N, C-alpha and C positions, 0 to 999 in steps of 0.2 A: 473456436472449440478449445477446451482445456484438456491438455494431456495430463494424466496422472503422473506428476513429475517424478515420482519415485520409479515408476515403471518406464516412463518414456525416456529416461536417461539412457537406458540400455540401447534402445533402438538407434539413437543418434550417434552414440559412441561407436557402435559397430559400424555404422555408416562412415563415421569419421575415419575409421581405419581403412575402410574400403577405399576411400579417396586418397589415403596416403599412397596407395599404389598408383593412383591416377592423378595425384596432385589436385584432388577434387573438392567438391562441395556437396553437402548433403541436403536432402530435401525433407523438410518437416511435413509429414503427411497426416492422414487421419488416424484411425484407431485400430487397435487389436486388443482383445481381452485375454490373449494367451500369455499370461505371466507365469513363468516357471521358477521355482526356487532351487537353489543349489547350495550345498554345504561349503564348497570351496571355489571351484571354477565353473564357468558356464561357457560352452563352446557353441557358436552360432555360425551357420554358413548361409550365404546368399549368392545367387547366380544372376548375372545380367539377363534381363528379359524373362525371368522366371518369377511368377507370383507367389511361389512357396519358398519357405526357408526351413532350416532344421535348427532346433534348439535342444541341446543335449541328446541328439540322435532322433528326436521326434519331429516329424514333418508337419508343418503348420502353414496356414495361409498368412501372408504378410498383413493383409487386411481384407475387409469384406468387398472392397471395390476392385480387386484384381490388380492392384498396383505392383509394378515390378521395378527393380533397379535398372537404370539405363545409363548409357554413356552418350553425352552430348558435347561435341567440341572438345573431346579429350578430357571431359570432366565426368566423374561418376556421380550420378544422382540416385540417392537411395531413400526410400521411405523410412522414417526414423522411429516412429513410436514403438513398433513391435520389438526392435532391438533393445531400446531403452527399458521397456517393460520386462523383457526377458532377463536382464541382468540386475533388475531391482532398482534402477534409477528412475528419475522423473524428468519430464520435459513439459514446458508450458509455452504458450504463445500469448504475448501481450499485444493485443490488437491496437491499443491506444498508442503505444510507443513503437510498435512494429519490432518487437524484441523477442528473440527466442531465449528461454531460460532453461538451462540444462543442469541437473544436479545428480551427482553420483558419488557415493562413499564420502559424503561431507564436503565435496568440492562443488562449486557452482560456477558455471560459465554463462555469460550474458552477451549476446551478439545482436546488433541492431542493423536492420536493412539499410544498405547504402553507406554504412559507416565502417571504417577500418579500425575503429577503436572498440575493443572488446574488454570485458571485465572477467578476470579469474579471481574468484573469492574476494571481489570488491576492488581489486587492483587493476589499473588500466594496462592493457596490452595492445600492441599494434599488429594487425593482421596483414598478410600478404595480399589478400583480396577481400573486398567487402561482401557481406551477404547480400543476395539479390532475390527478387521474386520473378520467376519465369513461369508463364502459364498458370498463374495463381498458386504456384508452389513456392515455398520458401527454401532457398538453397543456402546452406551454411558451409563455411570453409572447414573441410574435414581434417586437414593436417593439424590445425590448432586444437581441435576438439580431441583428437586421438592422443596427441602429446600431453594435453592437460589431464586427461583421465587415465592415462597409462595403460591402454589396451595393447595386447599383442595381436598382430594381424599378419596373415599370410595370403598371398595372391597367386592363384593358379591361372596363368595366362592362357593356357590351352583350353581349359574348360570355362574360363572367365568366372571363377568362383572365388569369393573372398571368405576366409575363415577368421573369425574373431574370437579371441579367448579373453575372458574378463573374470576377475574375482567377484564373487557374490557381494552384493552391497552390504557393508558392515556399519554404515553410518548410524548414529544413534541420536536421539533427541537430547536436549539439555537436561541435566539431572535436577534442575531447579524446580520442576513441576512433574507430577506423575504423567506417564504416558501409557498407551495401550499396546499390548503385545501384538494385537492384530494388525494395526496400521502403522505403529511407530510414531504416531502423532500424539501431541499432548491431549489428554482426555478432554479438556475444555474445547478443543477444536473439532472433535469428532461429533458429527451429527448436528452441526450448526444449522439453524432453521432455514436461513436464506442463502446458504452456500450451494453453488451449482457447479456444473462442468460445462457450462455454455460459453463458448468463445466470445460471444457478443456481450457478455456481462463484464463489468469492470473488475480489474485485479486488485486485491488487497493483499499486501505483503505482511508477514508476521515474523517476529523473532521474540523469543523469551529473554533475550539478553538485554536487560535494561542497564546499559552502560554507554559511555561516549562512543566506544567501538561499535556496539550494537546499533546505535543510532546512525552512525556514519554508514554502516553496512546497509541498513534498510533504506537510507537516503539514496545510496548509489544504485539500489535496485530500481529506482524510478527513472534513472537516466535523465534526470532533469537538468537542463542548462539554463540557469536564470539569466535574464537579460537586464541591462541597465542597472538602476538603483534597486537593491534587493531589500525588501522589508521582511522582518521576522515577526509574525504576529503571535504573541503569547500573553498570558496573564501574569503580571508581576505579583499578584497575590495581596490580599488585604493584610495590614499590619496585625500581627498575632497569629496569622495562618502560617503553617509550615508545610502544607501539602503541595504547593506550587512546584513547577518544574525546577529542579536543581540547576543553577547556572553551570556547575561543573559537568553536568550531563550534556548540556547543549552547547557548551563553549566551542568545541572543535568544529561542529557543524556551522554555527553562526559565523565564526571567523574564517572558515574555508570559503564562504561565499561573500565575505566582506559585507555582512548584513547589518542592518540597523534594526534594533528591537523597537517595535512600534506598539503603543498602547493608547488608551483614551481615558478621559476622566469618567468617574461614575456619576450616576444620577440619583443616588440614594444616600448621599452623605458619606461618612466614613473617612478613612485616611487618604483616599485617592480621589476625592471630589474636586480638588483644585490642583493645578499643575505643580506648584512648588512642593506641596505635601506628597503628591504622587511621585515626583522625582526622588524625594527623600526615601520613600518606601522602596523604590527601585534600587536605590543605592544600598539601603539597609539589607535588602534581600540578595545583594551581590550581582545584580544585572549590569550596573554601570561599569563594573570592573572587567566585564568581558566584551562589551560592545557599546556603541552609542545608543542612547535611548531617546526616543522621540514621542512625546505626548501629542498625538496628531490633532487634537481639537484645542490645543493651547492658544491658537489664533482664530478660533471660530469654526464654522461648519460649512460644508458644501453639500449639494444634492447630486446623487448619481441615479440614473434611470433604473427602474425595475423592469422585469420582463412583462411582455404583453399578457402573459398567463397569470400574473399576480392578481389576486382577488381582493386584497385589502390595501396594501401600500400604494400610494401614488408615486413615491420616490423613496430612496434610501438616504438618510442624512448621516454623513460621516465627517470626521475631522478634516479641516482644510489642507493639512499636510499630506493627506492620503494621495493627492495628485502628484506629490514629489517622487513617488516610487513607481517602478515598473513591475518587477517580479514580486511574488509573495510566497513565502514558506509559512504555512500555518502550523505552528507547534502547539498542540492542545493537550492539556492534562485531562484525560477522561475521568469523570466522577459523577456523583449525583448533583442535583441542583434544586434549590428550594422552590423555584417557580416552574422551571422547564422539565423537571423530572431527572434529566441528565444533561451534562454539558460535554460537548466534544467539538468536532470541526464546525458543525453548523452554528452552534452557539458562539464559537470563537470568531466567526466571520459575520455574525449578525449583530447582536448586542455587544459583542466583543470589539467590533470595529466602529459601530455607531457612536457618534458624539453624544454628549450628555443629552442634548436635545433629541437626537435620533433614538436614544435608548427609551426615552419617554414615549416617543411616537410608536415604537415597537411594542412596548409593554402595554400601552393603552389600546392595542389592536388597531392602530392607525386612526384613532378618534381624537387624539390631542398631542401637542408637543410640549404642553406645560403640566399635564396631570396624568398619572398612571391609570386613573379610573376611567370607566366608560366602556371598556371592552370586555369580551368574554375570555375565558382561559384558552379556548381553541383558537380564537382570533389572534391572541398573543403568540401561540405556537406557530400559527400559519405565517404571521408576520416575520418570525425568525427565519423560517424557510425562505420567504420571499426576499428578505434582506441579504441572506447568504447567497442567494442566486444572483442578486444585483452585483455583489462583489465578485463572484465567480465569473460572470459574463464580462465585467469590466477588466479584470486581470487577464482573462483569456485574450482579450483584444490587445493587451499590452505585452508584458514580458512573461506571462504564464503564472500558474499557481499550482501548488501541491499541498497535500494535507498529511500530517503525521500526528497520531494519537498515542500518548503514553498511558498505559493502564497500570498505574501504581498509586499507592495511598488512596485506595478506592473508598473514600468517605461518601456518605449520602449527601454531604454538603459541598458547596462550591468553594473554590479558592477565594471567592469574594466574601466569604464568611470569616469573620475575625476569630470565631470560636467554633470550629467545625467539629462534628461528631468524629470519634475515633473510627478509623477504617476497620471493618469486620472481614472484608474479603482480601485474599492474598493478592500480592502483586502478580500480574499476568505477563506483560510484555509490551512491545512497541508494534504498532500497526501503521501502515502507510499506503496511500493511494492517490490517484488523480481524481477520484470520485468521492466527494464528501458524504454523500448519502450512503454509499456502499460502506465506507469506512465506519461511520457512526453505527450503521446497522450491524456490522460485524462485531463491534465492541458490545453493543446491546445483546447480541446473540450469545456472546461469551459469558456475559453476566447471567443470562438465563440458563446457560449450559453448566453453570457452577452450582454445586450443592447448596440447597436453600439455607443450610446452617451458616454459610458464609455470605451468600448473596441475597438472602431474604429481605433485609432492610433496604438494599438498593433497588431490588425489584419492586418493593412496595412504594418506594419514592417515585419510581418511574410511572407505575400504574396509577397512583393517587393523583398525579398531575397530568395524566393522559399523554405522557411524553412521546409515545410512539406516533402520535398524530403529527408531530413535526416531520417525521420521516415519511409518513403517508402523504402529507401535503407537498413535501419537497419532491417526491416522485411524481405526484400528480401534475405539478407545474413544470416538470421537465428538468429539474436540477440534477437528477441522476436516478440510477436504479438501486432498489433495495437488495436486489439479487447481486451476488458477487462470486468471483472465483478467488479462493484463498490460497496463497502460496506460502508455505512454511519454509523460510529460508534457513532454518536450523538443520533441516534434514538433508 
């Protein structure tokens, strides 16, 4: 279940304070729709074993389930969402990483079950006690939360009442894009078609800060620990193209994980069809200056298995160097694409990882490894989804895989085009997720949520190539959900 992070922040913090009296831990619970605004301070009181609380003097139920604060083994456990919502903060639960995300007045706390490492505004902190799950409830260390958010707390031992005083949430969104007064979110994030509040849906993180700092912050949100040899999959961009990811943008992330930038040769000619030429382009574009670069099919190809659900591919064909790596970070420049409609995480891990031979196999709809002809447009799109799933499954079995999309330089043409159309849509931000389908869908939703005067050409490119079918097929074969929970880490 997704907590409205802005509101849920209040409930956890108050709880955090409660536990200061008890040296406690707070319990992330279900929901309350009782969000009250205040001009300056918000005073909340909770009582042990009482299912009601007061907010600004008004008595409210903590939630619809009769949940009450309790003391267990000298630890105070408090349902969090109602407090967070009352002070205008937000709380989310990431089921995939078992991480609680709390945001209040621009500060963000991330705590992971069974881990004593927490993150305050992206910086690692050490906890006295690790968060745990007891009776299907998530308990968080209150002392750390209270100190981080700066709440005032009083404890009445006789009546077992905790009083929490917090300033109203004053955090604001980045000024780089317009926001809405009603929600505080960027306008392009409000009303996204596939955005939900379902805790079972994958989380997609968003920041409008397209900088090395913003990239590191959103990477830290994933709490990803790469194992073994780390590959960084990106496009080095065709000679003449300037829309590819800026090496200065990704340098800190790549070097922080000691990653190797991996690419593969093209199957359409151009300046990257042979390894020597491709390495020259990588150098010219600045990638060899920040990390080692490996053209994975420079020594031939190997096959990796596809899912039993695949309807077209018998296998995926990738460069032989692919097996030299364990973990993978997929850094994609989201934009249009002449054949796929759009290019993001799925394209970057399908034709983006396939060897020259494998690219032909995908483009032909699995009809040939020597000619692009013979297949339909939808077969090509389906093959992209199936190849991306093959890589996802393979990396999951090894060191893990995550996906980051950068929405800038939003041309209708791919970075593989040496003469792309000028972007008409404004730069949006960076999005990240463990789910490639959810991530690409969120980016597509943002495009369609942007005024047609900016996004019309990109929308037309997607529709004219039936690009959404890639996401439809990816969901069908089990690569991931198109529904997602979006967490705006700027708020």
